[in-house]
C-alpha positions, -999 to 999 in steps of 0.1 A, spaced: 1 1 0 9 36 -4 25 55 24 55 80 27 90 66 29 101 90 56 85 116 78 101 146 95 78 142 124 59 111 135 25 125 138 8 151 117 -19 177 125 -56 167 122 -62 184 87 -95 190 74 -97 195 35 -113 230 27 -120 250 -6 -115 237 -40 -85 223 -58 -60 246 -67 -37 222 -85 -41 187 -99 -75 194 -116 -63 191 -153 -64 158 -172 -29 142 -183 -47 112 -201 -78 110 -221 -102 100 -193 -104 105 -157 -122 105 -123 -129 138 -107 -139 145 -71 -170 164 -66 -170 165 -27 -143 169 1 -132 134 15 -101 118 31 -91 88 10 -72 60 25 -44 41 11 -65 9 11 -92 26 -9 -66 40 -35 -52 4 -38 -87 -12 -43 -95 13 -69 -61 7 -87 -65 -30 -87 -102 -29 -99 -93 -5 -127 -64 -27 -139 -85 -57 -138 -113 -43 -158 -89 -28 -183 -72 -63 -187 -38 -45 -181 -42 -24 -214 -34 13 -216 -18 33 -191 -31 43 -156 -19 73 -134 -27 76 -98 -28 114 -90 -34 114 -54 -9 102 -26 -18 96 9 6 118 28 -13 126 61 -8 99 91 -40 92 112 -34 80 146 -59 57 166 -59 44 201 -69 6 206 -104 -2 216 -114 0 254 -82 19 264 -86 48 290 -81 84 285 -46 97 288 -11 78 284 -2 98 252 -12 97 215 -21 65 196 0 49 172 -3 56 136 -33 36 120 -35 45 84 -24 71 59 -49 94 40 -49 117 11 -68 149 16 -89 154 -16 -108 186 -26 -135 190 -51 -123 194 -87 -90 171 -81 -84 145 -108 -80 112 -88 -70 86 -116 -61 92 -152 -66 66 -181 -51 67 -214 -46 41 -244 -80 24 -240 -115 29 -258 -142 51 -242 -166 23 -232 -136 3 -213 -125 35 -196 -159 43 -185 -166 9 -171 -134 6 -151 -138 41 -138 -176 33 -126 -162 3 -107 -137 22 -90 -161 50 -82 -181 26 -61 -151 21 -39 -145 56 -31 -160 76 -1 -175 106 -20 -191 116 -51 -170 114 -84 -175 123 -119 -162 106 -150 -144 132 -174 -131 132 -209 -102 152 -224 -118 186 -238 -151 178 -226 -160 193 -191 
C-alpha cells in the first residue's frame, strides 16, 4: 500500500480539506475520475481502485494515480482509558478537494475506460464524476 517512505515528524496535525482544488485539476490522459466533494481517501481505498481499474482494463493502456496518502492518522486501541499519550499511526490518508483528478486513463477505448472508472467510483467515499479530455 501507499505510504510515505520517511517523515520529518511522527504525527501530523488533524487536517480538514477545505476549498476547491488549486492544482491537480487538469487531465493528463484521455479520461479521468474527478472528485466532486471533500473527502479523506485512505491508502487501502486507493489500492482497491487501482486493482479494480487494472483488472477491468485487462492491463491494457496506461493508468496514473494522481493522489498520494501523505497524512498519518493515529488511533488508540479499543477500550483503552483516556490519557497515556497519543495513539500509534493507524493509516495514511490523502486529503481530496472538489475538482481534483484522482485517476487518469489513457490508451483504451471510451467504453472500457468508463466501465473501469465506474467500478472504481463505487470504492471511493465521495461523489466522483467521469471526465473526458476537452469535455468538461
